[in-house]
C-alpha positions as CSV (number, residue, x, y, z in Angstrom):
1,M,131.8,30.3,-35.4
2,T,132.3,29.7,-31.6
3,S,130.0,31.7,-29.3
4,A,131.2,33.6,-26.2
5,S,129.3,31.1,-24.0
6,D,131.1,28.2,-25.7
7,K,134.4,29.9,-25.0
8,V,133.5,30.4,-21.3
9,N,132.4,26.8,-21.0
10,N,135.6,25.5,-22.7
11,A,138.2,27.8,-21.0
12,D,141.2,26.0,-19.6
13,T,142.1,28.6,-16.9
14,F,140.1,31.2,-15.0
15,E,142.1,34.1,-13.5
16,I,141.2,36.9,-11.1
17,W,143.4,40.0,-11.4
18,D,143.5,43.3,-9.4
19,A,141.2,46.1,-10.6
20,D,144.0,47.6,-12.8
21,G,144.7,44.3,-14.5
22,L,148.4,44.5,-13.5
23,A,148.7,41.7,-11.0
24,C,147.2,38.2,-11.2
25,L,145.7,37.3,-7.8
26,Q,144.5,33.8,-8.3
27,V,144.4,31.2,-11.1
28,F,141.9,28.3,-11.3
29,D,141.4,25.4,-13.6
30,N,137.9,24.8,-12.4
31,K,135.0,27.1,-13.3
32,E,133.0,26.3,-10.1
33,T,135.9,27.1,-7.8
34,F,136.6,30.3,-9.8
35,I,132.9,31.4,-9.3
36,G,133.1,30.6,-5.6
37,A,136.2,32.7,-5.2
38,L,134.5,35.6,-7.0
39,A,131.5,35.3,-4.7
40,S,133.7,35.4,-1.6
41,S,136.0,38.1,-2.8
42,S,136.6,41.1,-0.6
43,S,137.6,43.3,-3.5
44,Q,135.1,45.7,-5.0
45,T,136.3,45.5,-8.6
46,V,138.3,42.8,-10.3
47,V,139.5,41.9,-13.8
48,I,138.7,38.4,-14.9
49,K,140.5,36.5,-17.7
50,L,139.3,33.2,-19.1
51,R,141.9,31.5,-21.3
52,G,141.3,28.8,-23.8
53,D,142.9,27.3,-26.9
54,G,144.1,30.5,-28.7
55,Y,141.9,33.0,-27.0
56,T,141.5,35.1,-23.9
57,L,138.2,36.7,-22.7
58,T,138.8,39.7,-20.4
59,G,136.3,41.7,-18.4
60,H,135.8,43.9,-15.3
61,I,133.4,42.8,-12.6
62,D,132.1,45.1,-9.9
63,L,131.3,42.8,-6.9
């Protein structure tokens, strides 16, 4: 069984969406760049989606 942390570490794309999850704002293929973009985001709440081989992890983050 694959753990959530393994899925995060093995994700192929990292996406930042608006707070409603309706519009994708940015897509990254590098976890470090994705985290940097989150840290510098001017939005208060975003949805993140991490996509890998056959899975998507989704969550809301309050910045």
